[in-house]
PQR file with spaces between the fields and no chain letter, atoms N, CA, C, O and H, PARSE charges and radii, in Angstrom:
ATOM       1  N    UNK     1      10.140   13.546    5.454 -0.4000 1.5000
ATOM       2  CA   UNK     1      10.826   13.726    4.201 -0.0000 2.0000
ATOM       3  C    UNK     1      10.527   12.548    3.282  0.5500 1.7000
ATOM       4  O    UNK     1      10.701   11.395    3.676 -0.5500 1.4000
ATOM       5  N    UNK     2      10.082   12.826    2.073 -0.4000 1.5000
ATOM       6  CA   UNK     2       9.764   11.788    1.112 -0.0000 2.0000
ATOM       7  C    UNK     2      11.020   11.390    0.359  0.5500 1.7000
ATOM       8  O    UNK     2      11.795   12.244   -0.072 -0.5500 1.4000
ATOM       9  H    UNK     2       9.941   13.763    1.754  0.4000 1.0000
ATOM      10  N    UNK     3      11.216   10.095    0.205 -0.4000 1.5000
ATOM      11  CA   UNK     3      12.372    9.607   -0.537 -0.0000 2.0000
ATOM      12  C    UNK     3      11.899    9.037   -1.862  0.5500 1.7000
ATOM      13  O    UNK     3      10.757    8.594   -1.987 -0.5500 1.4000
ATOM      14  H    UNK     3      10.587    9.401    0.556  0.4000 1.0000
ATOM      15  N    UNK     4      12.776    9.050   -2.837 -0.4000 1.5000
ATOM      16  CA   UNK     4      12.479    8.508   -4.147 -0.0000 2.0000
ATOM      17  C    UNK     4      12.280    7.005   -4.031  0.5500 1.7000
ATOM      18  O    UNK     4      12.945    6.333   -3.242 -0.5500 1.4000
ATOM      19  H    UNK     4      13.703    9.410   -2.735  0.4000 1.0000
ATOM      20  N    UNK     5      11.358    6.495   -4.826 -0.4000 1.5000
ATOM      21  CA   UNK     5      11.143    5.057   -4.887 -0.0000 2.0000
ATOM      22  C    UNK     5      10.942    4.652   -6.337  0.5500 1.7000
ATOM      23  O    UNK     5      10.437    5.429   -7.147 -0.5500 1.4000
ATOM      24  H    UNK     5      10.818    7.041   -5.466  0.4000 1.0000
ATOM      25  N    UNK     6      11.339    3.441   -6.651 -0.4000 1.5000
ATOM      26  CA   UNK     6      11.242    2.961   -8.029 -0.0000 2.0000
ATOM      27  C    UNK     6       9.797    2.909   -8.509  0.5500 1.7000
ATOM      28  O    UNK     6       9.520    3.202   -9.672 -0.5500 1.4000
ATOM      29  H    UNK     6      11.750    2.810   -5.993  0.4000 1.0000
ATOM      30  N    UNK     7       8.890    2.543   -7.638 -0.4000 1.5000
ATOM      31  CA   UNK     7       7.477    2.425   -7.994 -0.0000 2.0000
ATOM      32  C    UNK     7       6.617    3.316   -7.106  0.5500 1.7000
ATOM      33  O    UNK     7       5.991    2.830   -6.163 -0.5500 1.4000
ATOM      34  H    UNK     7       9.115    2.305   -6.693  0.4000 1.0000
ATOM      35  N    UNK     8       6.579    4.610   -7.397 -0.4000 1.5000
ATOM      36  CA   UNK     8       5.735    5.486   -6.574 -0.0000 2.0000
ATOM      37  C    UNK     8       4.258    5.169   -6.786  0.5500 1.7000
ATOM      38  O    UNK     8       3.838    4.855   -7.900 -0.5500 1.4000
ATOM      39  H    UNK     8       7.087    5.004   -8.163  0.4000 1.0000
ATOM      40  N    UNK     9       3.491    5.250   -5.735 -0.4000 1.5000
ATOM      41  CA   UNK     9       2.062    4.946   -5.800 -0.0000 2.0000
ATOM      42  C    UNK     9       1.277    6.251   -5.752  0.5500 1.7000
ATOM      43  O    UNK     9       1.428    7.041   -4.820 -0.5500 1.4000
ATOM      44  H    UNK     9       3.833    5.505   -4.831  0.4000 1.0000
ATOM      45  N    UNK    10       0.448    6.470   -6.751 -0.4000 1.5000
ATOM      46  CA   UNK    10      -0.426    7.641   -6.817 -0.0000 2.0000
ATOM      47  C    UNK    10      -1.855    7.126   -6.961  0.5500 1.7000
ATOM      48  O    UNK    10      -2.320    6.860   -8.069 -0.5500 1.4000
ATOM      49  H    UNK    10       0.326    5.828   -7.509  0.4000 1.0000
ATOM      50  N    UNK    11      -2.540    6.990   -5.840 -0.4000 1.5000
ATOM      51  CA   UNK    11      -3.907    6.481   -5.861 -0.0000 2.0000
ATOM      52  C    UNK    11      -4.881    7.562   -6.308  0.5500 1.7000
ATOM      53  O    UNK    11      -4.704    8.742   -6.007 -0.5500 1.4000
ATOM      54  H    UNK    11      -2.162    7.206   -4.939  0.4000 1.0000
ATOM      55  N    UNK    12      -5.903    7.141   -7.024 -0.4000 1.5000
ATOM      56  CA   UNK    12      -7.004    8.040   -7.380 -0.0000 2.0000
ATOM      57  C    UNK    12      -7.888    8.183   -6.141  0.5500 1.7000
ATOM      58  O    UNK    12      -7.908    7.290   -5.295 -0.5500 1.4000
ATOM      59  H    UNK    12      -6.047    6.182   -7.268  0.4000 1.0000
ATOM      60  N    UNK    13      -8.616    9.293   -6.023 -0.4000 1.5000
ATOM      61  CA   UNK    13      -9.474    9.481   -4.838 -0.0000 2.0000
ATOM      62  C    UNK    13     -10.430    8.309   -4.595  0.5500 1.7000
ATOM      63  O    UNK    13     -10.627    7.898   -3.451 -0.5500 1.4000
ATOM      64  H    UNK    13      -8.599   10.019   -6.710  0.4000 1.0000
ATOM      65  N    UNK    14     -11.019    7.775   -5.655 -0.4000 1.5000
ATOM      66  CA   UNK    14     -11.956    6.658   -5.469 -0.0000 2.0000
ATOM      67  C    UNK    14     -11.232    5.387   -5.020  0.5500 1.7000
ATOM      68  O    UNK    14     -11.812    4.567   -4.309 -0.5500 1.4000
ATOM      69  H    UNK    14     -10.859    8.109   -6.584  0.4000 1.0000
ATOM      70  N    UNK    15      -9.969    5.216   -5.429 -0.4000 1.5000
ATOM      71  CA   UNK    15      -9.192    4.058   -4.990 -0.0000 2.0000
ATOM      72  C    UNK    15      -8.862    4.177   -3.500  0.5500 1.7000
ATOM      73  O    UNK    15      -8.948    3.198   -2.758 -0.5500 1.4000
ATOM      74  H    UNK    15      -9.498    5.883   -6.007  0.4000 1.0000
ATOM      75  N    UNK    16      -8.489    5.375   -3.073 -0.4000 1.5000
ATOM      76  CA   UNK    16      -8.203    5.602   -1.651 -0.0000 2.0000
ATOM      77  C    UNK    16      -9.439    5.290   -0.813  0.5500 1.7000
ATOM      78  O    UNK    16      -9.349    4.635    0.225 -0.5500 1.4000
ATOM      79  H    UNK    16      -8.419    6.170   -3.675  0.4000 1.0000
ATOM      80  N    UNK    17     -10.591    5.766   -1.276 -0.4000 1.5000
ATOM      81  CA   UNK    17     -11.843    5.535   -0.555 -0.0000 2.0000
ATOM      82  C    UNK    17     -12.131    4.037   -0.455  0.5500 1.7000
ATOM      83  O    UNK    17     -12.497    3.537    0.609 -0.5500 1.4000
ATOM      84  H    UNK    17     -10.664    6.298   -2.120  0.4000 1.0000
ATOM      85  N    UNK    18     -11.964    3.331   -1.566 -0.4000 1.5000
ATOM      86  CA   UNK    18     -12.210    1.884   -1.598 -0.0000 2.0000
ATOM      87  C    UNK    18     -11.286    1.146   -0.627  0.5500 1.7000
ATOM      88  O    UNK    18     -11.730    0.260    0.103 -0.5500 1.4000
ATOM      89  H    UNK    18     -11.667    3.737   -2.430  0.4000 1.0000
ATOM      90  N    UNK    19     -10.005    1.513   -0.619 -0.4000 1.5000
ATOM      91  CA   UNK    19      -9.047    0.854    0.266 -0.0000 2.0000
ATOM      92  C    UNK    19      -9.346    1.150    1.734  0.5500 1.7000
ATOM      93  O    UNK    19      -9.253    0.259    2.578 -0.5500 1.4000
ATOM      94  H    UNK    19      -9.645    2.233   -1.212  0.4000 1.0000
ATOM      95  N    UNK    20      -9.700    2.385    2.037 -0.4000 1.5000
ATOM      96  CA   UNK    20     -10.034    2.743    3.418 -0.0000 2.0000
ATOM      97  C    UNK    20     -11.267    1.986    3.898  0.5500 1.7000
ATOM      98  O    UNK    20     -11.319    1.545    5.045 -0.5500 1.4000
ATOM      99  H    UNK    20      -9.775    3.108    1.351  0.4000 1.0000
ATOM     100  N    UNK    21     -12.261    1.835    3.019 -0.4000 1.5000
ATOM     101  CA   UNK    21     -13.468    1.080    3.379 -0.0000 2.0000
ATOM     102  C    UNK    21     -13.134   -0.387    3.612  0.5500 1.7000
ATOM     103  O    UNK    21     -13.653   -1.004    4.542 -0.5500 1.4000
ATOM     104  H    UNK    21     -12.219    2.194    2.087  0.4000 1.0000
ATOM     105  N    UNK    22     -12.275   -0.943    2.776 -0.4000 1.5000
ATOM     106  CA   UNK    22     -11.869   -2.340    2.905 -0.0000 2.0000
ATOM     107  C    UNK    22     -11.228   -2.574    4.272  0.5500 1.7000
ATOM     108  O    UNK    22     -11.512   -3.569    4.939 -0.5500 1.4000
ATOM     109  H    UNK    22     -11.853   -0.442    2.020  0.4000 1.0000
ATOM     110  N    UNK    23     -10.364   -1.653    4.679 -0.4000 1.5000
ATOM     111  CA   UNK    23      -9.689   -1.772    5.974 -0.0000 2.0000
ATOM     112  C    UNK    23     -10.678   -1.603    7.124  0.5500 1.7000
ATOM     113  O    UNK    23     -10.633   -2.353    8.098 -0.5500 1.4000
ATOM     114  H    UNK    23     -10.133   -0.844    4.138  0.4000 1.0000
ATOM     115  N    UNK    24     -11.560   -0.631    7.014 -0.4000 1.5000
ATOM     116  CA   UNK    24     -12.514   -0.329    8.081 -0.0000 2.0000
ATOM     117  C    UNK    24     -13.484   -1.477    8.327  0.5500 1.7000
ATOM     118  O    UNK    24     -13.778   -1.813    9.474 -0.5500 1.4000
ATOM     119  H    UNK    24     -11.597   -0.021    6.222  0.4000 1.0000
ATOM     120  N    UNK    25     -13.978   -2.076    7.251 -0.4000 1.5000
ATOM     121  CA   UNK    25     -14.933   -3.179    7.393 -0.0000 2.0000
ATOM     122  C    UNK    25     -14.281   -4.389    8.036  0.5500 1.7000
ATOM     123  O    UNK    25     -14.903   -5.070    8.851 -0.5500 1.4000
ATOM     124  H    UNK    25     -13.739   -1.803    6.319  0.4000 1.0000
ATOM     125  N    UNK    26     -13.022   -4.665    7.675 -0.4000 1.5000
ATOM     126  CA   UNK    26     -12.302   -5.784    8.262 -0.0000 2.0000
ATOM     127  C    UNK    26     -12.839   -7.145    7.891  0.5500 1.7000
ATOM     128  O    UNK    26     -12.512   -8.133    8.548 -0.5500 1.4000
ATOM     129  H    UNK    26     -12.517   -4.111    7.013  0.4000 1.0000
ATOM     130  N    UNK    27     -13.661   -7.225    6.848 -0.4000 1.5000
ATOM     131  CA   UNK    27     -14.277   -8.491    6.459 -0.0000 2.0000
ATOM     132  C    UNK    27     -13.435   -9.261    5.442  0.5500 1.7000
ATOM     133  O    UNK    27     -13.809  -10.360    5.031 -0.5500 1.4000
ATOM     134  H    UNK    27     -13.927   -6.422    6.314  0.4000 1.0000
ATOM     135  N    UNK    28     -12.316   -8.696    5.040 -0.4000 1.5000
ATOM     136  CA   UNK    28     -11.457   -9.340    4.044 -0.0000 2.0000
ATOM     137  C    UNK    28     -10.357  -10.144    4.741  0.5500 1.7000
ATOM     138  O    UNK    28     -10.159  -10.031    5.951 -0.5500 1.4000
ATOM     139  H    UNK    28     -12.012   -7.804    5.373  0.4000 1.0000
ATOM     140  N    UNK    29      -9.651  -10.950    3.960 -0.4000 1.5000
ATOM     141  CA   UNK    29      -8.524  -11.704    4.486 -0.0000 2.0000
ATOM     142  C    UNK    29      -7.424  -10.738    4.915  0.5500 1.7000
ATOM     143  O    UNK    29      -7.285   -9.649    4.359 -0.5500 1.4000
ATOM     144  H    UNK    29      -9.811  -11.042    2.977  0.4000 1.0000
ATOM     145  N    UNK    30      -6.650  -11.150    5.904 -0.4000 1.5000
ATOM     146  CA   UNK    30      -5.578  -10.307    6.443 -0.0000 2.0000
ATOM     147  C    UNK    30      -4.603   -9.880    5.350  0.5500 1.7000
ATOM     148  O    UNK    30      -4.112   -8.752    5.366 -0.5500 1.4000
ATOM     149  H    UNK    30      -6.762  -12.035    6.355  0.4000 1.0000
ATOM     150  N    UNK    31      -4.323  -10.763    4.414 -0.4000 1.5000
ATOM     151  CA   UNK    31      -3.388  -10.454    3.330 -0.0000 2.0000
ATOM     152  C    UNK    31      -3.894   -9.280    2.492  0.5500 1.7000
ATOM     153  O    UNK    31      -3.125   -8.392    2.126 -0.5500 1.4000
ATOM     154  H    UNK    31      -4.722  -11.679    4.402  0.4000 1.0000
ATOM     155  N    UNK    32      -5.171   -9.285    2.196 -0.4000 1.5000
ATOM     156  CA   UNK    32      -5.755   -8.219    1.384 -0.0000 2.0000
ATOM     157  C    UNK    32      -5.751   -6.890    2.142  0.5500 1.7000
ATOM     158  O    UNK    32      -5.497   -5.837    1.557 -0.5500 1.4000
ATOM     159  H    UNK    32      -5.796  -10.007    2.493  0.4000 1.0000
ATOM     160  N    UNK    33      -6.030   -6.944    3.429 -0.4000 1.5000
ATOM     161  CA   UNK    33      -6.014   -5.730    4.255 -0.0000 2.0000
ATOM     162  C    UNK    33      -4.594   -5.176    4.348  0.5500 1.7000
ATOM     163  O    UNK    33      -4.396   -3.963    4.280 -0.5500 1.4000
ATOM     164  H    UNK    33      -6.236   -7.799    3.904  0.4000 1.0000
ATOM     165  N    UNK    34      -3.610   -6.055    4.503 -0.4000 1.5000
ATOM     166  CA   UNK    34      -2.211   -5.610    4.547 -0.0000 2.0000
ATOM     167  C    UNK    34      -1.825   -4.940    3.240  0.5500 1.7000
ATOM     168  O    UNK    34      -1.164   -3.902    3.248 -0.5500 1.4000
ATOM     169  H    UNK    34      -3.770   -7.040    4.559  0.4000 1.0000
ATOM     170  N    UNK    35      -2.225   -5.513    2.130 -0.4000 1.5000
ATOM     171  CA   UNK    35      -1.928   -4.901    0.829 -0.0000 2.0000
ATOM     172  C    UNK    35      -2.562   -3.521    0.716  0.5500 1.7000
ATOM     173  O    UNK    35      -1.949   -2.594    0.189 -0.5500 1.4000
ATOM     174  H    UNK    35      -2.762   -6.356    2.124  0.4000 1.0000
ATOM     175  N    UNK    36      -3.779   -3.386    1.207 -0.4000 1.5000
ATOM     176  CA   UNK    36      -4.452   -2.083    1.180 -0.0000 2.0000
ATOM     177  C    UNK    36      -3.686   -1.073    2.025  0.5500 1.7000
ATOM     178  O    UNK    36      -3.505    0.073    1.615 -0.5500 1.4000
ATOM     179  H    UNK    36      -4.277   -4.140    1.636  0.4000 1.0000
ATOM     180  N    UNK    37      -3.240   -1.491    3.190 -0.4000 1.5000
ATOM     181  CA   UNK    37      -2.469   -0.592    4.063 -0.0000 2.0000
ATOM     182  C    UNK    37      -1.149   -0.186    3.412  0.5500 1.7000
ATOM     183  O    UNK    37      -0.733    0.969    3.507 -0.5500 1.4000
ATOM     184  H    UNK    37      -3.387   -2.423    3.523  0.4000 1.0000
ATOM     185  N    UNK    38      -0.494   -1.136    2.751 -0.4000 1.5000
ATOM     186  CA   UNK    38       0.756   -0.829    2.044 -0.0000 2.0000
ATOM     187  C    UNK    38       0.511    0.250    1.001  0.5500 1.7000
ATOM     188  O    UNK    38       1.262    1.222    0.926 -0.5500 1.4000
ATOM     189  H    UNK    38      -0.832   -2.074    2.673  0.4000 1.0000
ATOM     190  N    UNK    39      -0.529    0.087    0.200 -0.4000 1.5000
ATOM     191  CA   UNK    39      -0.816    1.066   -0.853 -0.0000 2.0000
ATOM     192  C    UNK    39      -1.140    2.440   -0.279  0.5500 1.7000
ATOM     193  O    UNK    39      -0.693    3.455   -0.813 -0.5500 1.4000
ATOM     194  H    UNK    39      -1.138   -0.703    0.261  0.4000 1.0000
ATOM     195  N    UNK    40      -1.907    2.480    0.794 -0.4000 1.5000
ATOM     196  CA   UNK    40      -2.249    3.771    1.394 -0.0000 2.0000
ATOM     197  C    UNK    40      -1.013    4.465    1.963  0.5500 1.7000
ATOM     198  O    UNK    40      -0.844    5.671    1.784 -0.5500 1.4000
ATOM     199  H    UNK    40      -2.270    1.656    1.227  0.4000 1.0000
ATOM     200  N    UNK    41      -0.159    3.724    2.637 -0.4000 1.5000
ATOM     201  CA   UNK    41       1.064    4.317    3.177 -0.0000 2.0000
ATOM     202  C    UNK    41       2.006    4.754    2.057  0.5500 1.7000
ATOM     203  O    UNK    41       2.628    5.813    2.136 -0.5500 1.4000
ATOM     204  H    UNK    41      -0.296    2.744    2.782  0.4000 1.0000
ATOM     205  N    UNK    42       2.103    3.936    1.023 -0.4000 1.5000
ATOM     206  CA   UNK    42       2.956    4.298   -0.117 -0.0000 2.0000
ATOM     207  C    UNK    42       2.429    5.556   -0.797  0.5500 1.7000
ATOM     208  O    UNK    42       3.208    6.413   -1.215 -0.5500 1.4000
ATOM     209  H    UNK    42       1.598    3.075    0.959  0.4000 1.0000
ATOM     210  N    UNK    43       1.120    5.664   -0.908 -0.4000 1.5000
ATOM     211  CA   UNK    43       0.505    6.852   -1.504 -0.0000 2.0000
ATOM     212  C    UNK    43       0.853    8.106   -0.695  0.5500 1.7000
ATOM     213  O    UNK    43       1.033    9.186   -1.258 -0.5500 1.4000
ATOM     214  H    UNK    43       0.487    4.967   -0.569  0.4000 1.0000
ATOM     215  N    UNK    44       0.944    7.954    0.622 -0.4000 1.5000
ATOM     216  CA   UNK    44       1.294    9.075    1.499 -0.0000 2.0000
ATOM     217  C    UNK    44       2.770    9.445    1.394  0.5500 1.7000
ATOM     218  O    UNK    44       3.213   10.419    2.002 -0.5500 1.4000
ATOM     219  H    UNK    44       0.798    7.077    1.080  0.4000 1.0000
ATOM     220  N    UNK    45       3.532    8.665    0.621 -0.4000 1.5000
ATOM     221  CA   UNK    45       4.950    8.962    0.437 -0.0000 2.0000
ATOM     222  C    UNK    45       5.861    8.293    1.447  0.5500 1.7000
ATOM     223  O    UNK    45       7.043    8.626    1.535 -0.5500 1.4000
ATOM     224  H    UNK    45       3.172    7.873    0.127  0.4000 1.0000
ATOM     225  N    UNK    46       5.324    7.352    2.208 -0.4000 1.5000
ATOM     226  CA   UNK    46       6.141    6.655    3.200 -0.0000 2.0000
ATOM     227  C    UNK    46       7.148    5.754    2.497  0.5500 1.7000
ATOM     228  O    UNK    46       6.853    5.175    1.451 -0.5500 1.4000
ATOM     229  H    UNK    46       4.364    7.082    2.136  0.4000 1.0000
ATOM     230  N    UNK    47       8.324    5.641    3.071 -0.4000 1.5000
ATOM     231  CA   UNK    47       9.370    4.794    2.503 -0.0000 2.0000
ATOM     232  C    UNK    47       9.072    3.330    2.808  0.5500 1.7000
ATOM     233  O    UNK    47       8.266    3.013    3.683 -0.5500 1.4000
ATOM     234  H    UNK    47       8.564    6.111    3.921  0.4000 1.0000
ATOM     235  N    UNK    48       9.735    2.447    2.072 -0.4000 1.5000
ATOM     236  CA   UNK    48       9.579    1.019    2.343 -0.0000 2.0000
ATOM     237  C    UNK    48       9.982    0.706    3.781  0.5500 1.7000
ATOM     238  O    UNK    48       9.328   -0.095    4.449 -0.5500 1.4000
ATOM     239  H    UNK    48      10.390    2.704    1.362  0.4000 1.0000
ATOM     240  N    UNK    49      11.049    1.332    4.257 -0.4000 1.5000
ATOM     241  CA   UNK    49      11.508    1.096    5.625 -0.0000 2.0000
ATOM     242  C    UNK    49      10.431    1.480    6.635  0.5500 1.7000
ATOM     243  O    UNK    49      10.194    0.749    7.597 -0.5500 1.4000
ATOM     244  H    UNK    49      11.580    1.983    3.714  0.4000 1.0000
ATOM     245  N    UNK    50       9.787    2.608    6.423 -0.4000 1.5000
ATOM     246  CA   UNK    50       8.705    3.032    7.323 -0.0000 2.0000
ATOM     247  C    UNK    50       7.548    2.026    7.279  0.5500 1.7000
ATOM     248  O    UNK    50       6.995    1.663    8.317 -0.5500 1.4000
ATOM     249  H    UNK    50       9.980    3.201    5.641  0.4000 1.0000
ATOM     250  N    UNK    51       7.192    1.585    6.081 -0.4000 1.5000
ATOM     251  CA   UNK    51       6.083    0.635    5.929 -0.0000 2.0000
ATOM     252  C    UNK    51       6.427   -0.695    6.594  0.5500 1.7000
ATOM     253  O    UNK    51       5.573   -1.308    7.234 -0.5500 1.4000
ATOM     254  H    UNK    51       7.641    1.880    5.238  0.4000 1.0000
ATOM     255  N    UNK    52       7.671   -1.140    6.447 -0.4000 1.5000
ATOM     256  CA   UNK    52       8.118   -2.379    7.097 -0.0000 2.0000
ATOM     257  C    UNK    52       7.920   -2.275    8.603  0.5500 1.7000
ATOM     258  O    UNK    52       7.384   -3.188    9.232 -0.5500 1.4000
ATOM     259  H    UNK    52       8.365   -0.641    5.927  0.4000 1.0000
ATOM     260  N    UNK    53       8.357   -1.158    9.177 -0.4000 1.5000
ATOM     261  CA   UNK    53       8.246   -0.969   10.627 -0.0000 2.0000
ATOM     262  C    UNK    53       6.790   -0.852   11.069  0.5500 1.7000
ATOM     263  O    UNK    53       6.410   -1.392   12.108 -0.5500 1.4000
ATOM     264  H    UNK    53       8.792   -0.417    8.667  0.4000 1.0000
ATOM     265  N    UNK    54       5.981   -0.154   10.288 -0.4000 1.5000
ATOM     266  CA   UNK    54       4.584    0.067   10.664 -0.0000 2.0000
ATOM     267  C    UNK    54       3.742   -1.204   10.561  0.5500 1.7000
ATOM     268  O    UNK    54       2.890   -1.460   11.411 -0.5500 1.4000
ATOM     269  H    UNK    54       6.290    0.284    9.444  0.4000 1.0000
ATOM     270  N    UNK    55       3.985   -1.995    9.521 -0.4000 1.5000
ATOM     271  CA   UNK    55       3.126   -3.154    9.263 -0.0000 2.0000
ATOM     272  C    UNK    55       3.781   -4.499    9.568  0.5500 1.7000
ATOM     273  O    UNK    55       3.137   -5.543    9.468 -0.5500 1.4000
ATOM     274  H    UNK    55       4.677   -1.787    8.831  0.4000 1.0000
ATOM     275  N    UNK    56       5.049   -4.472    9.937 -0.4000 1.5000
ATOM     276  CA   UNK    56       5.782   -5.723   10.221 -0.0000 2.0000
ATOM     277  C    UNK    56       5.676   -6.690    9.043  0.5500 1.7000
ATOM     278  O    UNK    56       5.300   -7.852    9.202 -0.5500 1.4000
ATOM     279  H    UNK    56       5.573   -3.624   10.018  0.4000 1.0000
ATOM     280  N    UNK    57       6.015   -6.186    7.869 -0.4000 1.5000
ATOM     281  CA   UNK    57       5.954   -7.003    6.659 -0.0000 2.0000
ATOM     282  C    UNK    57       7.294   -6.957    5.940  0.5500 1.7000
ATOM     283  O    UNK    57       8.139   -6.120    6.257 -0.5500 1.4000
ATOM     284  H    UNK    57       6.320   -5.243    7.740  0.4000 1.0000
ATOM     285  N    UNK    58       7.492   -7.836    4.990 -0.4000 1.5000
ATOM     286  CA   UNK    58       8.767   -7.944    4.281 -0.0000 2.0000
ATOM     287  C    UNK    58       8.883   -6.917    3.155  0.5500 1.7000
ATOM     288  O    UNK    58       7.893   -6.539    2.530 -0.5500 1.4000
ATOM     289  H    UNK    58       6.805   -8.516    4.733  0.4000 1.0000
ATOM     290  N    UNK    59      10.116   -6.480    2.915 -0.4000 1.5000
ATOM     291  CA   UNK    59      10.385   -5.525    1.841 -0.0000 2.0000
ATOM     292  C    UNK    59       9.920   -6.083    0.489  0.5500 1.7000
ATOM     293  O    UNK    59       9.375   -5.344   -0.331 -0.5500 1.4000
ATOM     294  H    UNK    59      10.921   -6.787    3.423  0.4000 1.0000
ATOM     295  N    UNK    60      10.133   -7.364    0.260 -0.4000 1.5000
ATOM     296  CA   UNK    60       9.711   -7.960   -1.015 -0.0000 2.0000
ATOM     297  C    UNK    60       8.201   -7.877   -1.204  0.5500 1.7000
ATOM     298  O    UNK    60       7.722   -7.692   -2.323 -0.5500 1.4000
ATOM     299  H    UNK    60      10.576   -7.964    0.926  0.4000 1.0000
ATOM     300  N    UNK    61       7.456   -8.011   -0.121 -0.4000 1.5000
ATOM     301  CA   UNK    61       5.997   -7.888   -0.196 -0.0000 2.0000
ATOM     302  C    UNK    61       5.613   -6.481   -0.619  0.5500 1.7000
ATOM     303  O    UNK    61       4.755   -6.297   -1.482 -0.5500 1.4000
ATOM     304  H    UNK    61       7.845   -8.161    0.789  0.4000 1.0000
ATOM     305  N    UNK    62       6.247   -5.497   -0.014 -0.4000 1.5000
ATOM     306  CA   UNK    62       5.950   -4.100   -0.338 -0.0000 2.0000
ATOM     307  C    UNK    62       6.271   -3.814   -1.796  0.5500 1.7000
ATOM     308  O    UNK    62       5.475   -3.196   -2.504 -0.5500 1.4000
ATOM     309  H    UNK    62       6.944   -5.647    0.687  0.4000 1.0000
ATOM     310  N    UNK    63       7.422   -4.257   -2.237 -0.4000 1.5000
ATOM     311  CA   UNK    63       7.815   -4.033   -3.632 -0.0000 2.0000
ATOM     312  C    UNK    63       6.852   -4.721   -4.592  0.5500 1.7000
ATOM     313  O    UNK    63       6.501   -4.162   -5.631 -0.5500 1.4000
ATOM     314  H    UNK    63       8.068   -4.759   -1.662  0.4000 1.0000
ATOM     315  N    UNK    64       6.430   -5.922   -4.250 -0.4000 1.5000
ATOM     316  CA   UNK    64       5.498   -6.651   -5.114 -0.0000 2.0000
ATOM     317  C    UNK    64       4.147   -5.944   -5.189  0.5500 1.7000
ATOM     318  O    UNK    64       3.552   -5.854   -6.263 -0.5500 1.4000
ATOM     319  H    UNK    64       6.715   -6.377   -3.407  0.4000 1.0000
ATOM     320  N    UNK    65       3.664   -5.444   -4.055 -0.4000 1.5000
ATOM     321  CA   UNK    65       2.374   -4.745   -4.027 -0.0000 2.0000
ATOM     322  C    UNK    65       2.459   -3.456   -4.836  0.5500 1.7000
ATOM     323  O    UNK    65       1.559   -3.154   -5.620 -0.5500 1.4000
ATOM     324  H    UNK    65       4.148   -5.517   -3.183  0.4000 1.0000
ATOM     325  N    UNK    66       3.535   -2.696   -4.650 -0.4000 1.5000
ATOM     326  CA   UNK    66       3.730   -1.461   -5.430 -0.0000 2.0000
ATOM     327  C    UNK    66       3.755   -1.776   -6.927  0.5500 1.7000
ATOM     328  O    UNK    66       3.061   -1.141   -7.720 -0.5500 1.4000
ATOM     329  H    UNK    66       4.266   -2.941   -4.014  0.4000 1.0000
ATOM     330  N    UNK    67       4.558   -2.758   -7.290 -0.4000 1.5000
ATOM     331  CA   UNK    67       4.722   -3.121   -8.697 -0.0000 2.0000
ATOM     332  C    UNK    67       3.405   -3.588   -9.312  0.5500 1.7000
ATOM     333  O    UNK    67       3.056   -3.190  -10.423 -0.5500 1.4000
ATOM     334  H    UNK    67       5.122   -3.274   -6.645  0.4000 1.0000
ATOM     335  N    UNK    68       2.681   -4.429   -8.588 -0.4000 1.5000
ATOM     336  CA   UNK    68       1.400   -4.933   -9.086 -0.0000 2.0000
ATOM     337  C    UNK    68       0.417   -3.784   -9.301  0.5500 1.7000
ATOM     338  O    UNK    68      -0.311   -3.764  -10.293 -0.5500 1.4000
ATOM     339  H    UNK    68       2.964   -4.752   -7.685  0.4000 1.0000
ATOM     340  N    UNK    69       0.397   -2.826   -8.369 -0.4000 1.5000
ATOM     341  CA   UNK    69      -0.506   -1.682   -8.519 -0.0000 2.0000
ATOM     342  C    UNK    69      -0.132   -0.860   -9.756  0.5500 1.7000
ATOM     343  O    UNK    69      -1.006   -0.464  -10.526 -0.5500 1.4000
ATOM     344  H    UNK    69       0.989   -2.842   -7.563  0.4000 1.0000
ATOM     345  N    UNK    70       1.153   -0.608   -9.944 -0.4000 1.5000
ATOM     346  CA   UNK    70       1.609    0.182  -11.096 -0.0000 2.0000
ATOM     347  C    UNK    70       1.213   -0.512  -12.401  0.5500 1.7000
ATOM     348  O    UNK    70       0.791    0.148  -13.350 -0.5500 1.4000
ATOM     349  H    UNK    70       1.864   -0.930   -9.319  0.4000 1.0000
ATOM     350  N    UNK    71       1.348   -1.822  -12.449 -0.4000 1.5000
ATOM     351  CA   UNK    71       1.074   -2.574  -13.675 -0.0000 2.0000
ATOM     352  C    UNK    71      -0.409   -2.835  -13.905  0.5500 1.7000
ATOM     353  O    UNK    71      -0.882   -2.769  -15.039 -0.5500 1.4000
ATOM     354  H    UNK    71       1.691   -2.358  -11.678  0.4000 1.0000
ATOM     355  N    UNK    72      -1.147   -3.134  -12.834 -0.4000 1.5000
ATOM     356  CA   UNK    72      -2.521   -3.611  -12.994 -0.0000 2.0000
ATOM     357  C    UNK    72      -3.587   -2.742  -12.341  0.5500 1.7000
ATOM     358  O    UNK    72      -4.776   -2.926  -12.601 -0.5500 1.4000
ATOM     359  H    UNK    72      -0.763   -3.188  -11.913  0.4000 1.0000
ATOM     360  N    UNK    73      -3.179   -1.800  -11.496 -0.4000 1.5000
ATOM     361  CA   UNK    73      -4.164   -1.035  -10.736 -0.0000 2.0000
ATOM     362  C    UNK    73      -4.723   -1.888   -9.611  0.5500 1.7000
ATOM     363  O    UNK    73      -4.143   -2.908   -9.240 -0.5500 1.4000
ATOM     364  H    UNK    73      -2.213   -1.651  -11.284  0.4000 1.0000
ATOM     365  N    UNK    74      -5.859   -1.455   -9.072 -0.4000 1.5000
ATOM     366  CA   UNK    74      -6.471   -2.232   -7.986 -0.0000 2.0000
ATOM     367  C    UNK    74      -7.084   -3.478   -8.570  0.5500 1.7000
ATOM     368  O    UNK    74      -7.657   -4.285   -7.838 -0.5500 1.4000
ATOM     369  H    UNK    74      -6.330   -0.626   -9.374  0.4000 1.0000
């Protein structure tokens, strides 16, 4: 069940592809890979609570990543 969120993430197909490649290659810093995973999970409609449990990250990090994407894109 998808829950409402203040900053819903709607990735473009090319953005999803770019993020998936970034994760698969694993050549980036862990912080950047975590941000990519947050965006992909958020795009799938996962709640912040689900993302926290899946990635073991802080709610503030998730909110910041969502907000930054909404304001600036990738």
